[in-house]
C-alpha positions in Angstrom: 102.1 113.8 120.4 102.0 115.2 116.9 104.7 115.8 114.3 106.3 114.0 111.5 107.3 110.4 110.8 109.3 108.6 108.2 108.2 105.1 107.3 110.8 103.2 105.1 108.9 100.3 103.7 111.1 99.7 100.7 111.6 96.1 100.0 108.4 95.1 101.8 105.5 93.6 100.0 101.9 94.5 100.6 100.2 94.6 103.0 103.3 95.5 105.1 103.7 99.1 103.8 100.1 99.9 104.7 100.4 98.2 108.1 103.5 100.2 108.8 101.7 103.4 107.7 98.8 102.6 110.0 101.1 102.0 113.0 103.0 105.3 112.3 99.6 107.1 112.3 98.6 105.6 115.6 102.0 106.6 117.1 101.5 110.2 116.0 98.5 110.3 118.2 97.0 113.3 116.4 97.6 115.6 113.5 100.8 115.3 111.6 102.6 114.2 108.5 104.0 110.9 107.4 106.4 110.3 104.6 106.3 106.7 103.5 108.8 105.1 101.1 107.4 102.0 99.4 108.5 100.3 96.2 106.0 97.5 96.0 104.0 98.1 92.7 100.7 97.6 94.6 101.6 100.0 97.5 100.3 103.2 95.8 96.9 101.6 95.4 96.7 100.3 98.9 98.1 103.5 100.4 95.5 105.6 98.5 92.7 103.3 99.7 93.8 103.6 103.3 94.0 107.4 103.0 90.6 107.6 101.5 89.1 105.4 104.2 90.7 107.5 107.0 90.2 110.9 105.4 93.9 111.6 105.2 95.4 113.7 102.4 97.9 111.9 100.1 100.4 113.5 97.9 103.0 111.9 95.7 106.2 113.6 94.6 107.0 113.2 90.9 110.6 113.9 91.6 110.8 111.1 94.2 109.3 107.9 92.8 108.0 105.6 95.6 107.6 108.4 98.1 104.2 109.4 99.4 103.4 112.2 101.9 100.3 111.7 104.0 98.8 114.6 106.0 96.7 113.6 109.0 94.5 116.5 110.1 92.4 114.7 112.7 93.2 112.1 115.3 94.3 108.8 113.8 
């Protein structure tokens, strides 16, 4: 099952945003996109590290602070 997921991790402190992102990727079960909303100041660093480790593409939106789009091109 592939597609898109929204992960609202606002108000959660690390490592919870990254844990929620990992779970959403597993639930995708293949290629897809995840939009994660996270406002912990450490979240961008941890999200970027997870994406680098997994080979996922990460994009932030300058018009939407605390919003990060992750593209998963291979099975999670």
